[in-house]
C-alpha positions as CSV (number, residue, x, y, z in Angstrom):
1,M,-2.5,-31.0,15.9
2,A,1.0,-30.1,17.0
3,K,1.3,-27.4,19.8
4,H,3.2,-24.9,17.6
5,L,0.5,-25.2,14.9
6,E,-2.2,-24.6,17.5
7,D,-0.3,-21.6,18.8
8,G,0.0,-20.2,15.3
9,K,-3.7,-20.5,14.6
10,K,-4.6,-19.0,18.0
11,G,-2.1,-16.2,17.4
12,E,-3.6,-15.4,14.0
13,Q,-7.1,-15.3,15.4
14,L,-6.1,-13.0,18.2
15,A,-4.2,-10.8,15.7
16,L,-7.2,-10.7,13.4
17,D,-9.5,-9.6,16.3
18,F,-6.9,-7.0,17.4
19,L,-6.6,-5.5,13.9
20,K,-10.4,-5.2,13.6
21,R,-10.5,-3.3,16.9
22,Q,-7.8,-1.0,15.6
23,G,-9.9,-0.1,12.6
24,Y,-8.4,-2.4,9.9
25,D,-10.8,-3.6,7.2
26,I,-9.9,-7.3,6.6
27,I,-9.8,-8.3,3.0
28,T,-8.6,-11.9,3.3
29,I,-6.7,-14.2,5.6
30,N,-4.1,-16.8,4.7
31,W,-3.9,-15.7,1.1
32,R,-2.0,-18.2,-1.0
33,F,-0.4,-18.3,-4.4
34,K,1.8,-21.3,-5.2
35,H,4.4,-21.4,-2.4
36,L,3.6,-17.8,-1.2
37,E,1.3,-16.9,1.7
38,V,0.3,-13.7,3.5
39,D,-1.3,-14.1,6.9
40,I,-3.7,-11.2,6.7
41,I,-4.4,-8.7,3.9
42,A,-6.3,-5.6,5.1
43,K,-6.9,-1.9,4.5
44,E,-6.3,0.9,6.9
45,D,-7.0,4.5,6.0
46,G,-7.0,3.6,2.3
47,I,-3.6,1.8,2.5
48,L,-3.4,-1.9,1.5
49,V,-1.6,-3.7,4.3
50,F,0.1,-7.0,4.2
51,V,0.3,-8.4,7.8
52,E,2.7,-11.1,9.1
53,V,1.6,-12.6,12.4
54,K,4.2,-14.1,14.7
55,A,3.0,-15.9,17.9
56,R,5.3,-17.2,20.6
57,R,4.9,-18.6,24.1
58,S,8.4,-17.4,25.1
59,V,11.0,-14.9,24.1
60,L,13.8,-17.3,25.0
61,Y,14.9,-17.5,21.4
62,G,14.0,-13.9,20.5
63,E,11.1,-11.5,20.1
64,P,8.4,-12.7,17.7
65,D,9.0,-9.9,15.1
66,S,12.7,-10.9,15.0
67,F,11.7,-14.0,13.1
68,V,10.7,-11.8,10.2
69,D,14.2,-11.8,8.8
70,W,15.4,-10.6,5.4
71,K,14.5,-14.0,3.8
72,K,10.9,-13.8,5.2
73,Q,10.7,-10.2,4.1
74,R,11.7,-11.2,0.5
75,F,9.0,-13.9,0.6
76,L,6.4,-11.4,1.7
77,L,7.4,-8.9,-0.9
78,S,7.0,-11.6,-3.6
79,A,3.6,-12.6,-2.2
80,A,2.5,-8.9,-2.2
81,Q,3.7,-8.5,-5.8
82,A,1.6,-11.6,-6.8
83,Y,-1.4,-10.2,-5.0
84,L,-1.1,-6.8,-6.6
85,S,-0.8,-8.4,-10.0
86,F,-4.0,-10.4,-9.5
87,S,-6.0,-7.7,-7.8
88,G,-4.9,-4.8,-10.0
89,Y,-4.5,-2.6,-6.9
90,E,-2.2,0.4,-7.7
91,G,-2.4,2.5,-4.5
92,E,-0.1,2.7,-1.4
93,I,0.9,-0.4,0.4
94,R,2.8,-1.3,3.6
95,F,3.9,-4.3,5.6
96,D,3.0,-4.6,9.3
97,I,3.9,-7.2,11.8
98,V,1.7,-8.4,14.7
99,S,3.6,-10.0,17.6
100,V,1.4,-12.2,19.8
101,Y,2.8,-13.2,23.2
102,L,0.8,-16.2,24.3
103,G,2.7,-16.9,27.6
104,K,1.9,-15.7,31.1
105,D,2.7,-12.1,30.0
106,F,0.1,-12.1,27.2
107,R,0.1,-9.1,25.0
108,I,-0.2,-8.1,21.3
109,E,2.1,-5.6,19.6
110,L,1.7,-4.0,16.2
111,I,4.6,-2.7,14.2
112,K,3.3,-0.6,11.4
113,D,5.4,-0.1,8.3
114,A,7.8,-2.8,9.7
115,F,10.0,-3.0,6.5
116,W,10.2,-2.0,2.9
117,S,12.2,-3.1,-0.1
118,N,15.0,-1.0,-1.4
């Protein structure tokens, strides 16, 4: 497996463990519909949360969360709409980003309510 794919899988597992420790109830991981995907779908305090995980070994090209640009946000909004349609969920939702720094300065950062559609 390519190194960046290994890093992605490792980052997702670390993010999943981190979210569980933060009190998130995990509903599903890597939810897919057609070309859409959400890394983690969970609930926290009754809110349905769509989580995008970004793992990087270096910030040479930018912070991990900076890779969740407007195009990726639109993609995630579409995925969330599809999930909501299938699940019938009608409550509050939000979008979080988990940045996993895999390099020598290992750390995990959570950005709650990272973006929203207008």
